[in-house]
C-alpha positions in Angstrom: -134.6 -33.3 -81.2 -137.1 -35.4 -79.2 -138.6 -38.3 -81.1 -142.2 -39.4 -80.5 -144.1 -42.6 -81.3 -147.7 -43.7 -82.0 -149.7 -43.7 -78.8 -147.6 -40.9 -77.1 -149.7 -38.3 -75.4 -148.5 -34.8 -76.3 -149.5 -31.2 -76.1 -148.9 -28.2 -78.3 -149.8 -24.5 -78.6 -152.6 -23.4 -80.8 -154.5 -20.1 -81.3 -156.9 -21.2 -78.6 -154.1 -22.1 -76.1 -152.6 -25.4 -75.1 -154.1 -28.5 -76.8 -153.4 -32.1 -76.0 -153.9 -35.3 -77.9 -152.5 -38.7 -78.9 -150.2 -39.4 -81.8 -152.0 -41.6 -84.3 -149.3 -41.7 -87.1 -145.7 -40.8 -87.7 -144.9 -39.6 -91.2 -141.3 -40.0 -92.5 -142.1 -39.3 -96.2 -143.8 -36.4 -97.8 -147.6 -36.7 -97.3 -150.7 -34.9 -98.5 -152.6 -33.5 -95.4 -155.7 -31.3 -95.7 -154.9 -30.3 -99.3 -151.2 -29.4 -98.7 -148.0 -31.4 -99.1 -146.2 -31.8 -95.7 -142.5 -32.3 -96.1 -141.3 -35.2 -93.9 -138.2 -37.3 -93.6 -136.8 -39.9 -91.2 -134.6 -37.1 -89.7 -137.5 -34.6 -89.5 -140.8 -36.5 -89.2 -144.2 -35.0 -88.7 -146.7 -36.4 -86.3 -150.5 -36.8 -86.9 -152.3 -36.1 -83.6 -156.0 -36.5 -82.6 -157.1 -33.9 -80.1 -158.4 -35.2 -76.7 -161.3 -32.8 -76.6 -162.5 -32.3 -80.2 -161.2 -35.3 -82.2 -159.7 -32.8 -84.6 -156.7 -34.2 -86.4 -153.6 -32.0 -86.6 -150.1 -32.5 -87.9 -147.0 -31.0 -86.3 -143.2 -31.3 -86.3 -141.6 -32.7 -83.1 -140.3 -29.2 -82.1 -143.8 -28.0 -81.5 -144.7 -31.0 -79.2 -144.2 -31.8 -75.6 -144.8 -35.3 -74.2 -147.1 -35.5 -71.3 -147.9 -38.4 -68.9 
């Protein structure tokens, strides 16, 4: 699986189409995000990403992301 780091520029699919943003944090332990527990581990981290266009913050697993630039 591809690993990403803070500052990487990535894109992912959403209901509105492709979205891009910058990774602002990498979570390797379970974390509360928008009222729900997101299960994370060093082997399966989740990435907190700020959208380029809307400043919306999303969290995704690495399998949903593609590095750009």
